[in-house]
Structures are given as structure tokens and as C-alpha cells.
Residue, then its C-alpha position, 0 to 999 in steps of 0.5 A: m470490507p470485501q476481500v479478494y482471494i489471491p491463489a498460491g503461485t509464483l510471482h515474477m517480482g521486480g523490475y522488468d521494464v526499461r524504467a525500473a529503478v536500481d532497487e527493483f533488481p535483480a528481478h526474481d521469482v518468489r513462491l507465495d502461499a494463498f491469501w486474501m487481500d482487501q479489495l479496496e483501500v481502508t476508508n475513513a469510515m472503516y478506520a473510524l469504526c476502529v477509533s470508536a471501538g477504542a482500538c485505534e488512534l485518530p489519524q495525525n491530521l483530520g484533513t488532507a493537503r487540500k481539504a480542512e475537513y476530511f476524516n470526519a466529513p460524511e461526504f468523504k466516508d468512502y475515501p481512503v484514510v490518510y495521515v496514518t502512521w505505519g504503527q496505526a495501519k498495523t494496529y487497524c489490521e490487527w483489530a480487524n483480525r488481519r495484517l499488513p501485506t508483505e511487499a511480495e504479497w502486495e506485488r503479487a496482488a497487483r501483478g498477477d502471474d505475468l510481467r505486466t507493468f501496471p495492474w491493468g496491463e501495458d496500456k499507458p496510464d490515463w484518467r480511466f485507470a488511476n488517480f495519479n499525476m495530480l489529475v484529480t488533485d486529491t484523493s478519489r472515492v475508493g473503487s472508482y477506477a474499475l478499468g485499473a483493476s489488477p488481474f485478481g480484481v483488486l482496485d486502486m493498486a496504482g495511484n490514489v494513495a500509496e500503501w504501507t506494507n509490513d516489510f522493512y526497506s533495504f535497497n539491495y534486499y532483492s539480491t538476498s530475498e528468500s524464494l518462498n514467502p519472503l518477509g523482507p529484512a529482519s530489521s532496519s537501523s533507519l526503521n524505513r518501511v516499504v510503501r507501494g503503489g504510488s499516489l495521486g501526485d505521482a507520475e506514471i513511472n512511480i505507479r508501476v507495480s514494481k516501484r518501491s518507496s521507502v518511508r520511515g515507519s513507527n518505532l513502537s518501542a519509543v515513547p508513545g506520541s514522540e516523533s520516533y514512535l510515530g514515524e512519518f505520515s502523509p496525505r498521500i499514504g494509506f493502506r489495506c490489509v490481508e488475511d491468511e487463507 
């Protein structure tokens, strides 16, 4: 997996545009150490290596919402893996000697040093920049939207599949967030985790770099295989990993 270096710097985090949701406030600055981020979303082929090594479990569904055969189909080996739980994403990243990004790291990699609304800037989203709003109706090959690259050159940070982060979700976390390398809330009674980036089915408003989504994560203390243990999964959620400098 190619990685992109994200230098240490200050992220202007949160909602700076007129469409910002309440949980994107207050907008605030956070300082982040340098890290490396996967340039692409983890693909079926990459995830399959972890499965073959015996470290990862198969996705919860081997198709997509529109394809019966997807994960094991050779023609989709370079497409983002989907139907993975938060716990499965965490396991893969650890197997790859990486980890899931924090919410702040994800936003810095997507936004850079300015107040841009989308990874590529302020241009109105269309088919050139991202797979969104059912323009494609299913996932796209990773890296297909070069014009949609972030300031650091990270691809597919808007649309295609939304991405798990490590952070628990809290509606008002930004009012108490640490100003240096924030890790998100220490716990959550709902076990919901932050998901970022929007997906192939999301409208323009939901693929902004500051958009926060909440999805029930895995409870790794529960009975393995149980609904609580797994949490939620979706044909529109995948992930990517990061590595400390």
C-alpha cells in the first residue's frame, strides 16, 4: 500500500462552511504530530492477504448492494473492501503494523492547512472529483479520481466508501477536545465510532471534509460473533490505515 506523509501542523478542524452540521462546531484548531496515511482505501486484494494469513476474518458479506460476487471476484481486487466492522478494520491495520486514524488525523489528511470544504478545494463536486450521489451506483476502483486528491495527495477521501476512524463519537466532543493530538472521547455508552468521508450514495453536503457520521462500532469484550461484538457494517463503509512517523 502506498503511503503519503502528512507533516506536523495545525488543523483548522470543524465546520467553516454554511452547510456545517451542529456537531461540527465549535470549529477549533488542533496541533498534530506527523504521520503516514494510506494513499488509498484498503482494497479487497489487500484485505484478502490478511485473511490468507489467518489474522483477519472475511467481510460480513462477500458482495455489495448491487453485486453478488465482489470480495473474491478478480475484477474487483483493486476496489475498496466493504462490509467490514470497526473491529475487523482495527485488526487489519494492526496486522499491517499500522492503526486506524484518529478523527483529527483523517480530517488533516483530507483538508490540509486551510479551510477548504472538499479535499480538492471549493469546486462544486461532480463526476471528475468523486464517486458520490449514486453517479456510479456502486464502488469505484481505488484511486480513480486524481482530481479529487487532498492537498497532500491522498485519494478517495470524499465518496466511494466512507471510512472508519478510531474515535468514539460524541455529538459535542469539539467543545472539550484536546488541542494537541486529540484521541476522541475516552468511552461511549453507545459504542458508536466516527465515520468520515461520505460514500457513493451520499449527496454533496455529506462528502465535505468536516462532515461527521456516527456508526455503531464493535464491542470486542462481547461474545465473538454476536451482534454486539460485531457492531454495524455496510456496503458503503471501508477504511484506510495510518502509521506513526
